[in-house]
Backbone atoms as SQL, in Angstrom:
CREATE TABLE atoms (id INTEGER PRIMARY KEY, chain TEXT, resi INTEGER, resn TEXT, atom TEXT, x REAL, y REAL, z REAL);
INSERT INTO atoms VALUES
  (1, 'A', 1, 'MET', 'N', 31.100, 38.147, -42.030),
  (2, 'A', 1, 'MET', 'CA', 29.977, 37.920, -42.949),
  (3, 'A', 1, 'MET', 'C', 30.240, 36.683, -43.810),
  (4, 'A', 2, 'ASN', 'N', 29.170, 36.011, -44.093),
  (5, 'A', 2, 'ASN', 'CA', 29.264, 34.821, -44.926),
  (6, 'A', 2, 'ASN', 'C', 29.264, 35.254, -46.392),
  (7, 'A', 3, 'SER', 'N', 30.277, 34.836, -47.152),
  (8, 'A', 3, 'SER', 'CA', 30.399, 35.277, -48.547),
  (9, 'A', 3, 'SER', 'C', 29.242, 34.780, -49.400),
  (10, 'A', 4, 'LYS', 'N', 28.716, 33.592, -49.087),
  (11, 'A', 4, 'LYS', 'CA', 27.580, 33.068, -49.858),
  (12, 'A', 4, 'LYS', 'C', 26.356, 33.955, -49.667),
  (13, 'A', 5, 'LYS', 'N', 26.156, 34.425, -48.437),
  (14, 'A', 5, 'LYS', 'CA', 24.996, 35.279, -48.148),
  (15, 'A', 5, 'LYS', 'C', 25.127, 36.606, -48.896),
  (16, 'A', 6, 'ILE', 'N', 26.316, 37.168, -48.908),
  (17, 'A', 6, 'ILE', 'CA', 26.555, 38.429, -49.623),
  (18, 'A', 6, 'ILE', 'C', 26.264, 38.228, -51.107),
  (19, 'A', 7, 'LYS', 'N', 26.776, 37.149, -51.658),
  (20, 'A', 7, 'LYS', 'CA', 26.589, 36.868, -53.077),
  (21, 'A', 7, 'LYS', 'C', 25.100, 36.725, -53.396),
  (22, 'A', 8, 'LYS', 'N', 24.369, 36.029, -52.539),
  (23, 'A', 8, 'LYS', 'CA', 22.943, 35.829, -52.752),
  (24, 'A', 8, 'LYS', 'C', 22.205, 37.167, -52.708),
  (25, 'A', 9, 'ASP', 'N', 22.548, 37.998, -51.747),
  (26, 'A', 9, 'ASP', 'CA', 21.916, 39.319, -51.619),
  (27, 'A', 9, 'ASP', 'C', 22.174, 40.163, -52.859),
  (28, 'A', 10, 'LEU', 'N', 23.392, 40.134, -53.350),
  (29, 'A', 10, 'LEU', 'CA', 23.742, 40.907, -54.538),
  (30, 'A', 10, 'LEU', 'C', 22.962, 40.414, -55.751),
  (31, 'A', 11, 'THR', 'N', 22.870, 39.090, -55.878),
  (32, 'A', 11, 'THR', 'CA', 22.150, 38.509, -57.010),
  (33, 'A', 11, 'THR', 'C', 20.689, 38.933, -56.961),
  (34, 'A', 12, 'THR', 'N', 20.100, 38.872, -55.784),
  (35, 'A', 12, 'THR', 'CA', 18.701, 39.261, -55.620),
  (36, 'A', 12, 'THR', 'C', 18.523, 40.729, -55.979),
  (37, 'A', 13, 'GLU', 'N', 19.445, 41.552, -55.531),
  (38, 'A', 13, 'GLU', 'CA', 19.381, 42.987, -55.803),
  (39, 'A', 13, 'GLU', 'C', 19.471, 43.248, -57.309),
  (40, 'A', 14, 'ILE', 'N', 20.383, 42.558, -57.978),
  (41, 'A', 14, 'ILE', 'CA', 20.553, 42.724, -59.422),
  (42, 'A', 14, 'ILE', 'C', 19.290, 42.277, -60.151),
  (43, 'A', 15, 'LYS', 'N', 18.715, 41.151, -59.736),
  (44, 'A', 15, 'LYS', 'CA', 17.489, 40.653, -60.360),
  (45, 'A', 15, 'LYS', 'C', 16.361, 41.674, -60.225),
  (46, 'A', 16, 'GLU', 'N', 16.242, 42.284, -59.047),
  (47, 'A', 16, 'GLU', 'CA', 15.198, 43.294, -58.821),
  (48, 'A', 16, 'GLU', 'C', 15.396, 44.475, -59.769),
  (49, 'A', 17, 'LYS', 'N', 16.642, 44.916, -59.906),
  (50, 'A', 17, 'LYS', 'CA', 16.934, 46.047, -60.792),
  (51, 'A', 17, 'LYS', 'C', 16.596, 45.701, -62.237),
  (52, 'A', 18, 'LEU', 'N', 16.924, 44.473, -62.647),
  (53, 'A', 18, 'LEU', 'CA', 16.617, 44.037, -64.004),
  (54, 'A', 18, 'LEU', 'C', 15.115, 44.027, -64.244),
  (55, 'A', 19, 'LYS', 'N', 14.356, 43.534, -63.274),
  (56, 'A', 19, 'LYS', 'CA', 12.896, 43.506, -63.396),
  (57, 'A', 19, 'LYS', 'C', 12.377, 44.918, -63.612),
  (58, 'A', 20, 'LYS', 'N', 12.866, 45.854, -62.809),
  (59, 'A', 20, 'LYS', 'CA', 12.425, 47.248, -62.923),
  (60, 'A', 20, 'LYS', 'C', 12.782, 47.812, -64.289),
  (61, 'A', 21, 'THR', 'N', 13.985, 47.515, -64.750),
  (62, 'A', 21, 'THR', 'CA', 14.438, 48.022, -66.044),
  (63, 'A', 21, 'THR', 'C', 13.564, 47.476, -67.163),
  (64, 'A', 22, 'LYS', 'N', 13.305, 46.175, -67.130),
  (65, 'A', 22, 'LYS', 'CA', 12.463, 45.557, -68.154),
  (66, 'A', 22, 'LYS', 'C', 11.075, 46.182, -68.136),
  (67, 'A', 23, 'PHE', 'N', 10.558, 46.415, -66.933),
  (68, 'A', 23, 'PHE', 'CA', 9.228, 47.000, -66.799),
  (69, 'A', 23, 'PHE', 'C', 9.202, 48.403, -67.388),
  (70, 'A', 24, 'ASP', 'N', 10.244, 49.186, -67.113),
  (71, 'A', 24, 'ASP', 'CA', 10.335, 50.549, -67.659),
  (72, 'A', 24, 'ASP', 'C', 10.371, 50.522, -69.175),
  (73, 'A', 25, 'VAL', 'N', 11.133, 49.613, -69.739),
  (74, 'A', 25, 'VAL', 'CA', 11.248, 49.499, -71.195),
  (75, 'A', 25, 'VAL', 'C', 9.887, 49.156, -71.789),
  (76, 'A', 26, 'LEU', 'N', 9.206, 48.191, -71.178),
  (77, 'A', 26, 'LEU', 'CA', 7.877, 47.805, -71.672),
  (78, 'A', 26, 'LEU', 'C', 6.911, 48.969, -71.578),
  (79, 'A', 27, 'THR', 'N', 6.966, 49.709, -70.496),
  (80, 'A', 27, 'THR', 'CA', 6.080, 50.859, -70.317),
  (81, 'A', 27, 'THR', 'C', 6.340, 51.896, -71.394),
  (82, 'A', 28, 'ASN', 'N', 7.606, 52.170, -71.670),
  (83, 'A', 28, 'ASN', 'CA', 7.952, 53.137, -72.713),
  (84, 'A', 28, 'ASN', 'C', 7.462, 52.684, -74.077),
  (85, 'A', 29, 'GLU', 'N', 7.619, 51.398, -74.367),
  (86, 'A', 29, 'GLU', 'CA', 7.167, 50.863, -75.652),
  (87, 'A', 29, 'GLU', 'C', 5.656, 50.974, -75.766),
  (88, 'A', 30, 'ASN', 'N', 4.962, 50.660, -74.685),
  (89, 'A', 30, 'ASN', 'CA', 3.503, 50.750, -74.693),
  (90, 'A', 30, 'ASN', 'C', 3.045, 52.183, -74.907),
  (91, 'A', 31, 'ASP', 'N', 3.699, 53.129, -74.257),
  (92, 'A', 31, 'ASP', 'CA', 3.352, 54.546, -74.426),
  (93, 'A', 31, 'ASP', 'C', 3.523, 54.955, -75.887),
  (94, 'A', 32, 'PHE', 'N', 4.611, 54.525, -76.484),
  (95, 'A', 32, 'PHE', 'CA', 4.908, 54.834, -77.869),
  (96, 'A', 32, 'PHE', 'C', 3.814, 54.271, -78.785),
  (97, 'A', 33, 'LEU', 'N', 3.450, 53.001, -78.539),
  (98, 'A', 33, 'LEU', 'CA', 2.410, 52.363, -79.350),
  (99, 'A', 33, 'LEU', 'C', 1.068, 53.066, -79.186),
  (100, 'A', 34, 'VAL', 'N', 0.727, 53.421, -77.987),
  (101, 'A', 34, 'VAL', 'CA', -0.552, 54.096, -77.722),
  (102, 'A', 34, 'VAL', 'C', -0.579, 55.448, -78.439),
  (103, 'A', 35, 'LYS', 'N', 0.507, 56.182, -78.372),
  (104, 'A', 35, 'LYS', 'CA', 0.571, 57.483, -79.039),
  (105, 'A', 35, 'LYS', 'C', 0.365, 57.322, -80.551),
  (106, 'A', 36, 'ASN', 'N', 1.033, 56.345, -81.125),
  (107, 'A', 36, 'ASN', 'CA', 0.902, 56.094, -82.569),
  (108, 'A', 36, 'ASN', 'C', -0.511, 55.682, -82.942),
  (109, 'A', 37, 'LEU', 'N', -1.124, 54.858, -82.117),
  (110, 'A', 37, 'LEU', 'CA', -2.497, 54.432, -82.372),
  (111, 'A', 37, 'LEU', 'C', -3.452, 55.627, -82.313),
  (112, 'A', 38, 'LYS', 'N', -3.227, 56.505, -81.346),
  (113, 'A', 38, 'LYS', 'CA', -4.090, 57.686, -81.224),
  (114, 'A', 38, 'LYS', 'C', -3.954, 58.579, -82.449),
  (115, 'A', 39, 'LYS', 'N', -2.726, 58.751, -82.950),
  (116, 'A', 39, 'LYS', 'CA', -2.497, 59.559, -84.145),
  (117, 'A', 39, 'LYS', 'C', -3.236, 58.951, -85.340),
  (118, 'A', 40, 'ALA', 'N', -3.115, 57.625, -85.478),
  (119, 'A', 40, 'ALA', 'CA', -3.727, 56.943, -86.611),
  (120, 'A', 40, 'ALA', 'C', -5.261, 56.943, -86.495),
  (121, 'A', 41, 'GLY', 'N', -5.736, 56.837, -85.267),
  (122, 'A', 41, 'GLY', 'CA', -7.188, 56.749, -85.044),
  (123, 'A', 41, 'GLY', 'C', -7.765, 58.106, -85.058);
């Protein structure tokens, strides 16, 4: 196996996981904000 290819695959995999994590965090924050708005409204 080519070490550069392995490294690239790992980097891509890590980037995908980070994207998902960021998306989950944003979703949780949005849910929290919506709940608070509903309480206030």
